[in-house]
VOGU-3710 file (C-alpha; in Angstrom, 3 decimals, decimal comma):
1> xxxxxxxxxx> -25,028/1,003/-32,604  -22,655/3,855/-31,617  -23,130/5,519/-35,061  -27,095/5,376/-34,430  -26,824/6,879/-31,085  -25,015/9,749/-32,441  -27,542/10,405/-35,215  -30,760/9,500/-33,284  -33,910/11,292/-34,047  -35,353/11,496/-30,313
11> xxxxxxxxxx> -33,578/11,970/-26,773  -35,188/8,433/-25,714  -33,961/6,591/-28,699  -30,505/8,042/-28,185  -30,141/7,071/-24,684  -31,456/3,332/-25,457  -28,702/3,078/-28,180  -26,076/4,467/-26,029  -26,926/1,715/-23,702  -26,999/-1,384/-26,058
21> xxxxxxxxxx> -23,274/0,268/-27,169  -21,972/0,209/-23,395  -23,425/-3,074/-22,702  -21,178/-4,984/-25,418  -18,387/-2,402/-24,664  -18,141/-3,454/-21,248  -16,460/-6,633/-22,237  -13,570/-4,504/-23,876  -13,033/-1,461/-21,890  -15,015/-1,568/-18,563
31> xxxxxxxxxx> -13,475/2,114/-17,447  -14,277/3,509/-20,720  -17,757/2,078/-20,708  -18,812/3,241/-17,404  -18,069/7,037/-18,695  -20,594/6,528/-21,518  -22,985/4,810/-18,973  -22,801/7,577/-16,925  -23,687/10,019/-19,642  -26,872/8,021/-20,636
41> xxxxxxxxxx> -27,649/7,811/-16,880  -27,684/11,713/-16,645  -29,236/12,040/-20,115  -32,270/9,557/-18,754  -32,586/11,675/-15,478  -33,021/15,244/-18,013  -35,624/13,530/-20,195  -37,425/11,989/-16,814  -37,050/8,643/-18,187  -36,844/6,026/-14,786
51> xxxxxxxxxx> -36,811/2,692/-17,124  -33,545/3,898/-18,577  -32,328/5,229/-15,705  -32,648/1,889/-13,988  -30,892/0,393/-17,126  -27,776/2,605/-16,634  -27,953/1,769/-12,933  -27,915/-2,229/-13,916  -25,368/-1,823/-16,324  -23,108/0,385/-13,413
61> xxxxxxxxxx> -23,858/-2,657/-11,264  -22,134/-5,089/-14,253  -19,039/-3,240/-14,535  -18,616/-2,703/-10,750  -18,921/-6,439/-10,378  -16,265/-7,071/-13,104  -13,856/-4,823/-10,910  -14,823/-7,044/-8,030  -16,330/-3,855/-6,235  -19,241/-5,880/-4,801
71> xxxxxxxxxx> -20,356/-3,263/-2,414  -21,036/-0,767/-5,127  -22,522/-3,223/-7,361  -24,910/-3,822/-4,772  -25,934/-0,346/-4,350  -26,570/0,132/-8,261  -28,739/-3,281/-8,256  -30,674/-1,948/-5,467  -31,084/1,432/-7,139  -32,338/-0,363/-10,476
81> xxxxxxxxxx> -34,509/-2,731/-8,919  -36,634/0,025/-6,987  -36,668/1,806/-10,234  -38,056/-1,137/-11,807  -40,623/-2,290/-9,181  -42,034/1,364/-8,786  -42,491/1,123/-12,960  -43,583/-2,435/-12,609  -40,975/-3,360/-15,236  -40,976/-7,048/-14,491
91> xxxxxxxxxx> -38,095/-7,898/-17,230  -35,656/-5,559/-15,508  -36,383/-6,581/-12,010  -35,645/-10,107/-13,229  -32,161/-8,853/-14,640  -31,893/-7,203/-11,273  -32,368/-10,793/-9,367  -29,894/-12,735/-11,489  -27,302/-9,948/-10,912  -27,469/-9,528/-7,289
101> xxxxxxxxxx> -27,743/-13,274/-7,119  -24,157/-13,334/-9,172  -22,759/-10,776/-6,130  -23,832/-12,855/-3,363  -22,254/-15,746/-4,840  -19,009/-14,232/-5,309  -19,194/-13,429/-1,523  -19,655/-16,902/-0,778  -23,461/-16,269/0,428  -24,808/-19,391/-1,230
111> xxxxxxxxxx> -28,228/-19,377/0,255  -29,139/-15,873/-0,466  -27,601/-16,514/-4,428  -29,673/-19,446/-4,561  -33,015/-17,556/-3,672  -32,269/-14,713/-6,394  -31,875/-17,269/-8,810  -35,128/-19,144/-8,437  -36,906/-15,652/-8,058  -35,472/-14,983/-11,550
121> xxxxxxxxxx> -36,596/-18,504/-12,784  -39,863/-17,771/-11,453  -40,321/-14,230/-12,959  -38,440/-15,407/-16,491  -41,202/-18,089/-16,738  -44,139/-15,693/-16,176  -42,615/-13,293/-18,973  -41,832/-16,304/-21,412  -38,081/-15,122/-21,182  -36,065/-18,252/-21,610
131> xxxxxxxxxx> -32,866/-16,642/-22,116  -33,251/-15,154/-18,294  -33,974/-18,627/-17,290  -30,889/-19,924/-18,814  -28,607/-17,370/-16,917  -30,125/-18,573/-13,698  -29,732/-22,171/-14,718  -26,233/-21,680/-15,253  -25,617/-19,681/-12,097  -27,311/-22,281/-9,813
141> xxxxxxxxxx> -25,153/-24,988/-11,851  -21,782/-23,079/-10,581  -22,960/-23,019/-7,074  -23,694/-26,837/-7,096  -20,388/-26,862/-8,528  -18,533/-24,914/-5,726  -20,651/-27,438/-3,025  -19,323/-30,540/-4,594  -22,669/-31,729/-6,162  -21,322/-32,252/-9,733
151> xxxxxxxxxx> -24,390/-34,223/-11,062  -26,736/-31,588/-9,925  -24,283/-29,037/-11,459  -24,342/-30,928/-15,379  -28,051/-31,083/-14,962  -28,518/-27,241/-14,509  -25,930/-26,740/-17,323  -27,448/-28,724/-19,605  -30,872/-27,117/-19,378  -28,837/-23,777/-19,550
161> xxxxxxxxxx> -27,190/-25,006/-22,895  -30,367/-26,298/-24,423  -31,453/-22,528/-24,534  -28,534/-21,203/-25,546  -27,859/-23,498/-28,601  -31,659/-23,004/-29,852  -31,208/-19,004/-29,836  -27,710/-19,282/-30,919  -26,305/-17,018/-27,800  -22,669/-17,375/-28,396
171> xxxxxxxxxx> -21,627/-15,536/-25,622  -23,163/-17,436/-23,025  -22,870/-20,426/-25,056  -19,048/-20,446/-24,834  -19,216/-19,600/-21,129  -21,412/-22,465/-20,696  -19,150/-25,104/-22,358  -16,026/-23,978/-20,512  -17,770/-24,106/-17,350  -19,039/-27,738/-18,228
181> xxxxxxxxxx> -15,432/-28,853/-19,048  -14,564/-28,022/-15,233  -17,136/-30,136/-13,884  -15,909/-33,282/-16,270  -12,513/-32,467/-15,034  -13,311/-32,813/-11,525  -15,067/-36,026/-12,513  -11,762/-37,202/-14,139  -13,167/-37,339/-17,351  -10,252/-35,660/-19,372
191> xxxxxxxxxx> -11,642/-36,060/-22,754  -15,033/-34,475/-22,778  -12,996/-31,932/-19,955  -11,118/-31,035/-23,287  -13,618/-31,274/-25,776  -16,016/-28,933/-23,887  -13,166/-26,681/-23,176  -12,149/-26,405/-26,848  -15,581/-25,639/-27,831  -15,887/-22,754/-25,459
201> xxxxxxxxxx> -12,751/-21,278/-26,185  -13,443/-21,499/-30,040  -16,686/-19,617/-29,305  -15,222/-16,733/-27,245  -12,032/-16,351/-29,747  -14,378/-15,903/-32,601  -16,690/-13,151/-30,950  -13,569/-11,281/-29,266  -15,010/-11,702/-25,744  -11,792/-10,786/-24,119
211> xxxxxxxxxx> -13,037/-11,811/-20,635  -14,627/-14,901/-21,346  -11,241/-15,814/-23,366  -9,203/-15,011/-19,933  -11,975/-17,583/-18,123  -11,175/-20,165/-21,031  -7,335/-20,021/-20,340  -7,685/-20,141/-16,701  -9,541/-23,185/-16,956  -7,112/-24,848/-19,322
221> xxxxxxxxxx> -4,493/-24,008/-17,055  -5,986/-26,166/-14,406  -6,910/-28,984/-17,013  -3,044/-28,836/-17,473  -2,142/-29,224/-13,831  -4,354/-31,995/-13,662  -3,076/-33,458/-16,585  0,490/-33,248/-14,968  1,857/-30,795/-17,775  3,380/-27,940/-15,505
231> xxxxxxxxxx> 4,997/-26,313/-18,629  1,841/-25,543/-20,472  0,071/-24,720/-17,334  2,682/-21,943/-16,463  2,666/-20,796/-20,246  -1,140/-20,244/-19,942  -1,218/-18,942/-16,465  1,309/-16,011/-17,176  -0,940/-15,209/-20,275  -3,650/-14,870/-17,936
241> xxxxxxxxxx> -2,062/-12,875/-15,242  -1,118/-10,256/-17,906  -4,840/-9,883/-19,016  -5,941/-9,988/-15,601  -3,679/-7,199/-14,502  -4,708/-4,964/-17,513  -8,328/-5,559/-16,683  -7,769/-4,892/-12,817  -9,713/-8,417/-12,405  -8,363/-9,408/-8,909
251> xxxxxxxxxx> -10,263/-12,912/-8,544  -8,853/-13,736/-11,891  -5,212/-12,542/-10,799  -5,328/-14,913/-7,953  -6,816/-17,955/-9,606  -3,882/-17,275/-12,161  -1,259/-17,211/-9,221  -2,580/-20,370/-7,565  -2,080/-22,229/-10,889  1,389/-20,661/-11,212
261> xxxxxxxxxx> 2,309/-21,943/-7,860  0,815/-25,478/-8,318  2,634/-25,744/-11,595  6,070/-24,773/-10,457  5,502/-26,964/-7,335  4,958/-30,048/-9,731  8,232/-28,884/-11,630  10,182/-28,908/-8,258  10,728/-25,172/-8,659  10,265/-24,455/-4,849
271> xxxxxxxxxx> 11,843/-21,241/-4,733  9,276/-19,867/-7,192  6,422/-21,597/-5,765  7,443/-19,904/-2,947  7,719/-16,792/-3,930  4,163/-16,970/-5,575  2,714/-18,024/-2,127  4,203/-15,179/-0,630  2,032/-13,074/-3,200  -0,996/-15,034/-2,682
281> xxxxxxxxxx> -0,840/-14,297/1,138  -0,538/-10,148/0,496  -3,389/-10,598/-2,163  -5,648/-12,470/0,281  -5,539/-9,473/2,604  -5,398/-7,117/-0,292  -8,292/-8,551/-1,999  -10,432/-8,617/1,559  -9,469/-4,842/2,082  -10,223/-3,673/-1,346
291> xxxxxxxxxx> -13,357/-4,938/-1,329  -14,481/-3,494/1,934  -13,489/-0,196/0,716  -16,063/0,018/-2,138  -18,681/2,059/0,245  -21,568/3,640/-0,985  -20,581/6,879/-2,416  -22,533/10,027/-3,781  -23,099/10,274/-7,233  -20,143/12,192/-9,010
301> xxxxxxxxxx> -20,763/15,887/-10,348  -23,536/15,146/-13,493  -21,930/15,405/-17,002  -23,005/18,367/-19,340  -25,544/17,318/-21,848  -24,091/15,842/-25,122  -25,516/18,637/-27,123  -23,168/21,259/-24,635  -20,132/18,766/-25,477  -20,951/18,443/-29,067
311> xxxxxxxxxx> -20,925/22,420/-29,419  -17,961/22,341/-27,366  -16,314/19,893/-29,432  -17,414/21,645/-32,631  -15,803/25,008/-31,565  -12,510/23,533/-30,508  -12,264/21,721/-33,935  -12,882/25,220/-35,641  -9,892/26,327/-33,119  -7,865/23,677/-34,502
321> xxxxxxxxxx> -8,268/24,014/-38,037  -7,589/27,929/-38,010  -4,793/27,083/-36,173  -3,357/24,506/-38,946  -3,942/27,017/-41,632  -1,643/29,601/-40,029  0,916/26,881/-39,319  0,963/25,833/-43,109  1,016/29,489/-44,231  4,046/30,350/-41,678
331> xxxxxxxxxx> 5,836/27,139/-42,554  7,334/28,222/-45,630  8,542/31,522/-44,318  10,078/29,830/-41,637  11,738/27,010/-42,910  15,173/28,764/-44,058  15,553/30,513/-40,611  14,777/27,617/-38,672  17,587/25,555/-40,980  20,229/28,243/-40,144
341> xxxxxxxxxx> 19,567/28,413/-36,348  19,656/24,757/-35,841  22,694/24,272/-37,827  24,532/27,052/-36,097  23,010/25,572/-32,476  24,644/22,152/-33,681  27,976/24,063/-34,421  28,160/26,018/-30,955  27,335/22,600/-28,949  29,823/20,798/-30,562
351> xxxxxxxxxx> 32,491/23,359/-30,254  31,305/23,824/-26,773  31,662/19,953/-25,825  35,077/19,862/-27,538  36,415/22,820/-25,247  34,612/21,187/-22,220  36,397/17,858/-22,834  39,673/19,634/-22,913  39,226/21,356/-19,658  37,703/18,456/-18,115
361> xxxxxxxxxx> 40,970/16,515/-18,459  42,923/19,411/-16,761  40,825/19,116/-13,807  40,901/15,531/-13,462  43,619/15,658/-10,609  42,008/18,536/-9,062  38,472/16,713/-8,812  39,943/13,453/-7,427  41,536/15,052/-4,477  38,369/16,699/-3,959
371> xxxxxxxxxx> 36,158/13,571/-4,214  38,688/11,879/-1,672  38,036/14,637/0,977  34,434/14,342/0,418  34,415/10,547/0,573  35,743/10,819/4,308  33,668/13,482/5,187  30,534/11,043/3,873  32,174/8,503/5,688  31,861/10,286/9,070
381> xxxxxxxxxx> 28,421/11,448/8,409  27,166/7,702/7,498  29,162/6,537/10,889  26,897/9,204/12,707  23,855/8,358/11,162  24,428/4,586/11,306  24,679/5,155/15,317  21,623/7,312/15,314  19,753/4,652/13,431  20,756/1,817/15,360
391> xxxxxxxxxx> 19,972/4,057/18,915  16,581/4,677/17,039  16,167/0,843/16,145  16,752/0,002/19,531  14,003/2,106/20,945  11,517/0,811/18,556  12,042/-2,624/19,662  12,310/-2,093/23,345  9,096/-0,606/22,973  7,319/-3,090/21,052
401> xxxxxxxxxx> 8,989/-5,875/23,575  6,993/-3,599/26,591  3,774/-3,633/24,449  4,490/-7,788/24,540  4,388/-7,546/28,036  1,068/-5,427/28,094  -0,240/-7,769/25,759  0,559/-10,977/27,570  -1,231/-9,484/30,593  -4,589/-9,457/28,849
411> xxxxxxxxxx> -4,182/-13,120/28,145  -5,171/-16,048/30,565  -2,750/-16,788/33,133  -1,445/-20,212/33,870  -3,411/-20,363/37,002  -6,575/-19,383/35,303  -6,003/-21,708/32,462  -5,255/-24,707/35,253  -8,798/-23,647/37,358  -11,105/-23,020/34,100
421> xxxxxxxxxx> -9,264/-26,041/31,581  -7,033/-28,016/33,972  -6,575/-30,455/31,328  -5,465/-28,475/28,306  -2,124/-27,132/26,316  -1,271/-23,716/24,195  1,302/-24,047/21,737  1,717/-20,165/20,754  4,600/-19,018/18,800  4,091/-15,727/17,386
431> xxxxxxxxxx> 5,747/-14,610/14,174  7,254/-11,125/15,652  7,405/-9,830/19,040  3,590/-9,290/19,441  0,839/-11,594/17,955  -2,562/-11,278/15,930  -3,297/-14,512/17,358  -4,820/-14,818/21,202  -6,525/-17,032/23,330  -9,307/-16,323/25,767
441> xxxxxxxxxx> -10,850/-18,205/28,832  -13,547/-17,448/31,196  -15,671/-18,967/34,073  -19,297/-17,997/34,664  -20,803/-20,538/37,223  -20,727/-24,178/35,704  -19,785/-23,083/32,480  -16,596/-22,377/30,814  -15,826/-20,242/27,804  -12,644/-20,715/25,416
451> xxxxxxxxxx> -11,990/-19,293/22,228  -8,837/-19,451/19,616  -8,918/-15,989/17,497  -6,726/-15,278/14,590  -6,753/-11,316/13,881  -6,059/-10,172/10,147  -2,430/-9,675/10,035  0,354/-10,159/12,553  3,012/-8,009/14,461  1,960/-4,791/15,926
461> xxxxxxxxxx> -1,367/-4,343/14,005  -2,488/-7,781/14,777  -1,615/-6,931/18,446  -3,603/-3,837/18,370  -6,518/-5,809/16,766  -6,425/-8,421/19,551  -6,886/-6,301/22,209  -9,786/-5,029/20,642  -11,116/-8,523/20,340  -10,498/-9,555/24,264
471> xxxxxxxxxx> -12,336/-6,526/25,079  -15,539/-7,222/22,924  -15,602/-10,805/24,075  -15,429/-9,789/27,211  -18,314/-7,017/26,651  -20,695/-9,696/25,437  -20,189/-11,889/27,920  -20,247/-9,919/31,231  -21,892/-6,483/30,148  -24,348/-7,930/27,584
481> xxxxxxxxxx> -24,801/-10,858/29,674  -24,957/-13,424/26,556  -24,764/-16,862/26,720  -24,765/-18,561/23,694  -21,532/-18,661/21,636  -23,385/-17,779/18,604  -24,785/-14,721/20,138  -21,541/-13,738/21,263  -20,059/-14,140/17,996  -22,895/-11,790/16,499
491> xxxxxxxxxx> -22,151/-9,407/19,386  -18,531/-9,275/18,761  -19,169/-8,584/14,291  -21,360/-5,468/15,549  -18,866/-4,087/18,246  -15,884/-4,464/15,830  -17,428/-2,552/13,036  -18,970/-0,173/15,409  -14,909/0,163/16,943  -13,319/0,343/14,035
501> xxxxxxxxxx> -15,132/2,762/11,329  -15,573/6,231/12,509  -18,163/7,970/10,043  -20,392/6,903/7,687  -18,209/8,075/4,860  -15,253/6,228/6,335  -17,032/2,934/6,799  -14,068/0,710/5,953  -13,616/-2,311/8,237  -9,916/-2,880/7,304
511> xxxxxxxxxx> -9,526/-5,889/9,843  -11,566/-8,929/10,678  -11,180/-11,874/13,183  -11,707/-15,592/12,850  -12,712/-17,263/15,841  -13,493/-20,618/17,319  -15,435/-20,058/20,509  -16,787/-22,872/22,962  -18,891/-23,292/25,722  -18,636/-26,249/27,944
521> xxxxxxxxxx> -20,714/-26,958/30,891  -19,004/-29,883/32,799  -21,976/-30,434/35,158  -24,440/-31,053/32,608  -21,957/-32,441/30,159  -22,901/-29,861/27,531  -20,639/-28,630/24,750  -21,539/-26,287/22,222  -19,442/-24,540/19,262  -19,780/-21,691/16,872
531> xxxxxxxxxx> -17,024/-20,716/14,401  -16,219/-17,744/12,227  -14,508/-18,988/9,449  -12,840/-21,852/11,568  -12,487/-25,549/12,081  -12,466/-27,527/15,223  -11,370/-31,117/15,646  -12,347/-33,451/18,027  -10,310/-37,001/18,212  -12,439/-39,806/20,181
541> xxxxxxxxxx> -10,515/-43,527/20,355  -8,018/-42,679/17,454  -11,015/-40,953/14,721  -10,983/-37,461/13,644  -14,274/-35,898/13,619  -14,300/-32,316/12,125  -16,634/-29,276/13,119  -16,876/-26,573/10,701  -17,970/-23,281/11,868  -19,802/-20,653/9,423
551> xxxxxxxxxx> -17,862/-19,884/6,404  -17,614/-15,965/7,228  -15,234/-14,162/9,346  -16,019/-11,390/11,942  -16,080/-7,738/10,427  -14,963/-7,326/6,670  -18,387/-7,417/5,458  -19,085/-6,592/2,003  -22,711/-4,893/2,350  -24,414/-3,751/5,627
561> xxxxxxxxxx> -26,371/-6,818/6,292  -24,741/-8,919/8,955  -24,545/-12,974/8,440  -25,355/-14,736/11,803  -23,566/-17,290/13,303  -24,704/-20,664/14,180  -24,249/-22,802/17,135  -23,381/-26,492/16,758  -23,976/-28,947/19,835  -21,612/-31,678/19,990
571> xxxxxxxxxx> -21,923/-35,058/22,119  -18,915/-35,422/24,247  -17,391/-38,667/25,767  -14,515/-38,868/28,736  -11,319/-38,823/27,211  -12,269/-36,967/23,885  -9,589/-34,490/22,639  -10,436/-31,104/20,942  -7,702/-29,162/19,103  -8,352/-25,427/17,731
581> xxxxxxxxxx> -6,062/-24,015/15,505  -4,986/-20,823/13,349  -4,041/-21,154/9,775  -0,255/-20,138/10,428  0,444/-23,952/11,588  -0,843/-25,524/8,019  0,405/-22,331/5,762  3,988/-22,832/6,975  6,506/-23,453/3,966  9,221/-26,110/4,835
591> xxxxxxxxxx> 10,239/-29,961/4,637  12,479/-31,543/2,432  10,612/-30,275/-0,853  9,854/-26,574/0,749  6,142/-27,149/0,934  3,008/-25,793/2,674  2,603/-28,222/5,695  -1,173/-28,314/5,057  -4,291/-28,844/7,109  -4,528/-32,483/5,921
601> xxxxxxxxxx> -1,062/-33,407/7,750  -2,216/-31,461/10,854  -5,208/-33,395/11,100  -3,068/-36,741/10,784  -0,836/-35,271/13,530  -3,703/-34,858/15,861  -4,896/-38,107/15,498  -1,311/-39,557/16,121  -0,646/-37,406/19,396  -3,836/-37,696/20,874
611> xxxxxxxxxx> -3,052/-40,541/23,273  -0,163/-38,956/24,570  0,088/-36,600/27,587  -0,843/-33,166/27,244  2,681/-31,577/27,957  3,790/-34,408/25,228  1,388/-33,237/22,740  2,550/-29,987/23,180  6,132/-30,712/22,953  5,304/-33,064/19,793
621> xxxxxxxxxx> 3,505/-30,304/17,982  6,444/-27,842/18,403  8,971/-29,937/17,501  7,091/-31,101/14,246  6,503/-27,366/13,196  10,046/-26,140/13,944  11,639/-29,241/11,993  9,195/-28,431/9,425  9,974/-24,785/9,081  13,741/-25,431/9,522
631> xxxxxxxxxx> 15,697/-22,458/7,720  12,168/-21,024/6,052  10,974/-17,702/7,122  7,912/-18,265/9,293  5,138/-16,633/7,257  2,341/-16,011/10,063  1,684/-16,269/13,952  1,194/-20,023/14,775  -1,611/-20,814/18,006  -3,216/-24,349/18,755
641> xxxxx> -5,156/-25,527/21,564  -5,810/-28,816/23,096  -8,528/-29,436/25,543  -8,992/-32,919/26,954  -12,609/-33,994/28,223
//
C-alpha cells in the first residue's frame, strides 16, 4: 500500500492509499504512523478534500487513544465528526461514534460510552455496516463485563463473534476470543477460558498484531494467577511489561504490575510485592496527571508537501552519490599515507605510555603525601557542609511544623466538633508533619454539614490542597448559599479548576480530591450523602450497609465536560453508626505476611467495634492500624471519622 501511495496517479488516490497504510502501521509503530498521518492530513487540506481530512483526524484520535492521551483523542474525534456531519458522510460519523464511546469507556463514563455505541449500532444498521455493528457489540460486552453483568457480556460477544467469523476479520476475531476468555475465567470455567484465550492468541500471533499479542499475554497472566501458578504469571507479566513500556502503553504497564504484585504475594515474596505496590501507587497519580496534561493544542507547523520532500530527497541523493565517487577516487591515493601515519602514531603512543609509567612510579610517594593532605582538607570542608546542611534541614523542619499549626487552625476545633457532632470521633494519623487528608464540619440552622476529604498526594503539596479544599467548601456553603451536598460538590469541582489552572494554554489540573460530604437535619431526622469517588459505611444492629458515591473525583477531568454529582437520601435510626474513611488505612502494608490491610478487613472492623463507646472505637482503630503497620513504612495519610445517630 505504501508503494501504491508513492506511485499514485492522482493526489486524492495518493492520500487515500497513505491513510490505508497508516491504519495498519499504527499497530506496529504509533509514533511513526502519526508522522505519516500528518503528511496525509496536510495533503488533504491542500487538495481541499474534507472527507480525507476527517479520516486523517480520526486516525490521529486512534493513535492518541493508544497512548492514553484521551483528551487529545476526543479533540480529534470531534474535529472528524464535525467534518463528516458537514459532508453528510454517515459511515465516517459511525466510526467516530465508536471511537468516542471507547474514550468515555476508558475514563469510566459508562453511560456516555453506551450512548455512543448504541448510536453507532443504529447508524450501522441503516448503512448495512455489519462490521460497525460488531465493533459496538464487542464494546458493549466489555462494559457489561466491567459492570459485573457477565451473561449480558457473553451475549454481546457472541453477536460480534458471528459477524467476525462470517467476514473472516482476523484482528477483531482475535480480540473477541481473548475477551471472552476473561468472562469464562470470572465464571470459574477454566477450560473455556484457556480454549478461547488460545484461539485469540494464535490469531494475533499469526497476523503479527503486537498490541493484541500484549493484551492476550496480559489476560494469560490473569488466568495463571487464578489457577494459582505464580511462576508462569510472573514470566508472562514481565514480557508484557517490556512491550508496554516500549509502546508507552500506560494502562498496560499498570495491569502488568497488578499481575506481578499478586503473583509475588502468592509466592510469599512479600518484599517484591511491596516494591511493586509502591510503583503502582506512584503510577496511579502519574497516569492521572499525564492524562490531564493532554490539553487541546494548536496544530503543529504544516509539513512541506510530498513533492517538495521528494525533490529535496533527490538532491540529497545526488550529493551523496557524488561524495561516494570522490571518496572512492581518493581512497587508493591515501591508503599508504594512512597506514604510515597510523603506524607512526601507534609507535609514539606506546613509547609515551612506557615513559609515563616509569615517571608515575617515581611520583607515587610524592602523590600519596599530597593526597593525605587533600583528604584532611576535604574532611574539614565536609564537616562544615554537614553542619550547614543540618542547620538548613532544621530550618525547613521548623517551617513545616509551623505550617502544621496553620493547617490545624483551619480544621474544626474540639469545641466545634462537640457542638455540631457531639457523638463522634476522628482518628487522624498523617504520613508526614502536614497532611493532604482533612475533615470539615459546619452548622447552619438545623442542618449539620460534615465532610472527609482526601487530596491527591500527602505532605506539603497535599496540605496546600487541603487549604484550597476548605476554602472552596466554605465558599459553596456560605457565599453561594448552596444547601444540597451534590450542588456543593459541583461548585467545588468548578472552583478547583478555576483556582488551579492559570490560562487556557496551561489548563492542566494536576491535583484532585475525593470527598464524602453529608448533610444531617437533626430536627427532621433527614440524612443526605454525596460522594466524589468515596464510599460511606453505615452499621445498624451489627449489619453493614455500604453507600457508594459517584465514581469520579473532584478535579482531574479528562475533558472540558463536568460530570455532576448526585444526592443519596439515607434512612436513619437512633443508634446507627456512620464511618467515613480515606484510602490510607486499607492501603497500608503490614501484618504477619506484609500484605495490604484492604477495605474488606476495615469493613469487618467497623462491624466489630460499632457497639463500643466512641473513645474505645477510636482507640481500637488506632491500635489495629499501628499493630498492622508495625515496622513497615506508612504509605499515605490516614483519616477515619465515626458519627453516631
